[in-house]
C-alpha positions in Angstrom: -87.4 12.8 76.8 -84.6 13.1 74.4 -84.8 11.5 70.7 -82.0 9.2 71.7 -84.0 8.2 75.1 -87.1 7.7 73.0 -85.3 5.5 70.6 -84.1 3.4 73.2 -87.5 3.2 75.0 -88.9 2.0 71.7 -86.3 -0.7 71.6 -86.9 -1.8 75.0 -90.6 -2.1 74.3 -90.2 -4.0 71.2 -87.9 -6.2 73.0 -90.5 -6.9 75.5 -93.2 -7.9 72.9 -90.7 -9.9 71.0 -90.0 -12.1 73.9 -93.2 -12.5 75.5 -95.8 -15.0 74.4 -93.8 -16.4 70.8 -93.2 -19.9 72.6 -89.7 -19.7 71.3 -87.0 -20.5 73.8 -85.7 -18.0 76.5 -82.4 -18.2 75.1 -81.7 -18.0 71.3 -79.0 -20.3 70.4 -79.8 -20.8 66.5 -81.5 -18.9 64.1 -84.1 -21.7 64.1 -84.9 -20.9 67.8 -86.6 -17.6 66.6 -89.1 -19.6 64.6 -90.4 -19.5 61.3 -90.5 -16.5 59.0 -93.3 -15.7 56.2 -91.0 -16.3 53.1 -89.8 -19.8 54.5 -92.5 -21.6 52.6 -91.1 -20.1 49.2 -87.6 -21.6 50.1 -85.3 -24.7 49.1 -85.2 -26.6 52.2 -82.3 -28.2 53.7 -84.4 -31.6 53.0 -85.0 -30.6 49.5 -81.3 -30.3 49.3 -80.5 -33.6 50.5 -83.0 -35.1 48.3 -82.2 -33.5 45.2 -78.7 -34.5 45.8 -79.5 -38.0 46.1 -82.0 -37.9 42.9 -79.3 -36.1 40.9 -76.8 -38.8 41.9 -79.0 -41.6 40.9 -80.0 -40.0 37.4 -76.0 -39.1 36.7 -75.5 -42.9 37.3 -78.0 -44.0 35.0 -76.7 -41.6 32.3 -73.2 -42.8 33.1 -74.1 -46.5 32.5 -75.8 -45.6 29.3 -72.6 -44.2 28.1 -70.7 -47.2 28.9 -69.8 -46.8 32.7 -71.8 -49.4 34.5 -70.2 -49.0 38.0 -70.1 -45.2 38.2 -70.4 -44.2 42.0 -73.2 -42.5 43.7 -70.8 -39.9 45.2 -67.6 -39.8 43.2 -64.4 -37.8 43.6 -62.9 -36.0 40.8 -59.8 -37.3 39.3 -57.8 -34.7 41.1 -59.2 -33.1 44.2 -60.1 -29.6 43.4 -59.5 -26.2 45.4 -62.5 -26.4 48.1 -63.7 -23.0 49.4 -66.6 -22.9 51.8 -69.1 -19.9 51.7 -69.7 -18.7 55.2 -73.0 -17.0 56.3 -75.2 -16.4 58.9 -78.6 -14.6 59.1 -77.8 -13.0 62.5 -74.3 -13.5 63.0 -73.2 -15.5 66.2 -76.0 -16.5 68.6 -74.6 -19.4 70.7 -72.6 -18.1 73.7 -70.6 -21.5 74.5 -69.3 -21.7 70.9 -68.7 -17.9 70.7 -66.3 -18.4 73.8 -64.6 -21.6 72.6 -64.5 -20.8 68.6 -65.2 -17.2 68.0 -66.8 -16.7 64.6 -65.5 -20.2 63.6 -66.2 -23.7 64.7 -64.5 -26.9 66.0 -62.1 -27.9 62.7 -62.8 -31.5 63.8 -66.4 -30.8 62.6 -65.6 -29.1 59.2 -69.0 -28.2 57.3 -67.3 -29.2 54.0 -68.6 -32.6 52.8 -66.1 -34.8 51.1 -67.1 -37.5 48.3 -67.4 -40.9 49.6 -67.2 -42.8 46.8 -64.1 -43.7 44.6 -62.4 -41.3 42.3 -63.9 -41.1 38.7 -61.7 -42.5 35.9 -60.4 -40.1 33.0 -62.8 -41.8 30.9 -65.8 -41.4 33.3 -64.8 -37.7 33.8 -65.0 -37.0 30.0 -68.6 -38.1 30.1 -69.7 -36.8 33.5 -70.2 -33.0 32.5 -72.8 -34.0 29.8 -74.6 -36.6 32.1 -75.0 -33.8 34.7 -76.3 -31.3 32.3 -78.9 -33.8 31.2 -79.8 -34.7 34.8 -80.5 -30.9 35.7 -82.7 -30.6 32.6 -84.5 -33.5 33.9 -85.0 -32.3 37.4 -86.2 -28.6 36.2 -88.5 -30.1 33.6 -92.0 -28.1 33.4 -90.4 -25.0 35.5 -89.5 -21.7 34.1 -86.0 -21.1 35.8 -86.0 -17.3 35.6 -89.6 -16.4 35.8 -90.6 -18.6 38.6 -87.8 -20.7 40.1 -85.7 -17.9 40.9 -88.0 -15.3 42.0 -88.2 -15.9 45.6 -84.6 -15.5 46.0 -84.2 -12.5 43.8 -87.0 -10.8 45.9 -85.2 -12.0 49.1 -82.4 -9.7 48.1 -84.6 -6.8 47.8 -86.2 -7.5 51.0 -83.0 -7.8 52.8 -82.2 -4.2 51.5 -85.2 -2.9 53.1 -84.6 -4.6 56.1 -81.5 -3.0 56.7 -83.1 0.5 56.2 -85.8 -0.5 58.7 -85.2 2.6 61.7 -86.3 0.1 64.4 -83.9 -2.3 63.3 -81.0 0.2 63.0 -81.9 1.6 66.4 -81.4 -2.0 67.6 -78.1 -2.3 65.9 -76.9 0.8 67.4 -77.8 -0.4 71.0 -76.0 -3.6 70.2 -72.9 -1.7 68.8 -72.6 0.7 71.7 -72.8 -2.3 74.0 -70.0 -4.2 72.3 -67.7 -1.4 72.3 -68.4 -0.6 75.9 -66.6 -3.9 76.6 -63.6 -2.8 74.8 -64.2 -4.1 71.3 -64.6 -2.2 67.7 -68.1 -0.4 67.3 -69.2 -2.4 64.5 -72.2 -1.1 62.6 -74.1 -4.4 62.8 -73.4 -7.9 64.0 -72.9 -9.5 60.5 -69.9 -6.7 60.1 -68.4 -8.2 63.3 -68.9 -11.7 62.1 -67.2 -11.1 58.6 -64.4 -8.9 60.2 -61.2 -9.7 58.1 -59.2 -9.6 61.2 -60.4 -13.3 62.0 -58.5 -14.2 58.7 -60.8 -17.0 57.4 -59.0 -19.9 55.8 -60.3 -21.3 52.4 -62.6 -23.6 54.5 -64.3 -20.6 55.9 -62.7 -21.2 59.4 -61.2 -18.4 61.5 -57.9 -18.6 63.9 -59.9 -18.7 67.1 -57.6 -16.2 68.4 -58.2 -14.7 72.2 -59.2 -11.4 70.8 -61.8 -13.1 68.2 -63.2 -15.1 70.8 -63.4 -12.3 73.5 -65.3 -10.1 70.9 -67.8 -12.9 69.8 -68.6 -13.6 73.6 -69.2 -9.8 73.9 -71.5 -10.1 70.7 -73.5 -12.8 71.8 -73.7 -11.2 75.3 -75.0 -8.0 73.8 -77.5 -9.6 71.5 -78.8 -11.5 74.6 -79.0 -8.3 76.7 -80.8 -6.2 74.3 -82.7 -9.0 72.2 -81.0 -7.9 68.9 -81.6 -11.1 67.3 -85.5 -11.1 68.0 -85.7 -7.6 67.0 -84.0 -8.4 63.8 -86.2 -11.5 63.0 -89.3 -9.1 63.8 -88.1 -6.8 61.1 -87.6 -9.7 58.5 -90.9 -10.9 59.2 -92.6 -7.5 58.7 -90.9 -6.8 55.3 -91.4 -10.3 53.9 -94.9 -10.1 54.8 -95.6 -6.7 53.0 -93.7 -8.1 50.0 -95.6 -11.3 49.8 -98.9 -9.5 49.8 -97.5 -6.8 47.2 -96.5 -9.6 44.9 -98.8 -12.8 45.5 -99.1 -13.9 42.2 -95.5 -14.1 41.6 -94.8 -15.7 44.8 -97.7 -18.4 44.1 -96.0 -19.1 40.8 -92.6 -19.7 42.5 -94.1 -22.2 45.1 -96.0 -24.0 42.3 -92.3 -24.4 40.7 -91.0 -25.2 43.9 -93.7 -28.2 44.1 -93.1 -29.5 40.6 -89.4 -29.5 41.4 -90.5 -31.7 44.6 -92.4 -33.8 42.8 -89.9 -34.8 40.1 -87.4 -35.5 43.0 -90.3 -37.7 44.6 -90.5 -39.6 41.1 -87.0 -40.1 40.5 -86.2 -41.4 44.1 -89.2 -43.6 43.9 -88.1 -45.1 40.4 -84.5 -45.3 41.0 -84.1 -45.4 44.8 -84.5 -48.8 45.2 -81.8 -49.8 42.9 -79.6 -46.9 44.4 -79.8 -48.8 47.8 -79.0 -51.9 46.6 -75.7 -50.7 44.9 
């Protein structure tokens, strides 16, 4: 067997292992379908974000009231609407075939991910006091946490782990198989799925959405089809899991300190919501 054939055989075997007995759906449509990763427990979750936004809004409003703005809204608009650019990212590139066929590497513009404030505009007087209250709120929520040493540790390591993942020979072999598959369908030979997702040819606007051209949609559909055929996302997920597990073992104490910082933050958020949440609900 040639080296090329051996590498393909390894990929096929790994794909079979990854797909069987994991409890994940037969068809992967979202990153969450792939299951949890070892580093997930050290991450700031979407629920954390939602709760922190609510707690922050309550504390800012309390601070603004103390500065003479008693009716400050929980979700205010700025005096003038700022230019908003939406960051677009994905762990594994496009995964859902129906979405790829309809929207390419973008999304339905009627379902924009950019959240718009629901409250009234701040007055100029409120806007003048807002930065100080926002800073005071951030200090309150981060009380008892060493930002650089503990809070940012897991995210800092995630960057290094991701570099290691991209060097993984098994993953690079899987990307090579995927790349050839996409090229065989008449499209560019991208080095990896993220390169296809972020291709400047899709001309993303300030909101991060694409033009949904016929070429883009066809490329995205081929991308997802090849991922499914060769279990690219599953192999990618497995590589991330391996590298994360190794890194957590090597730096167990530092990760543990980061987790304690996250739990301290969650406790502070819970305290704020308990004390101020009822008043916020009545406002």
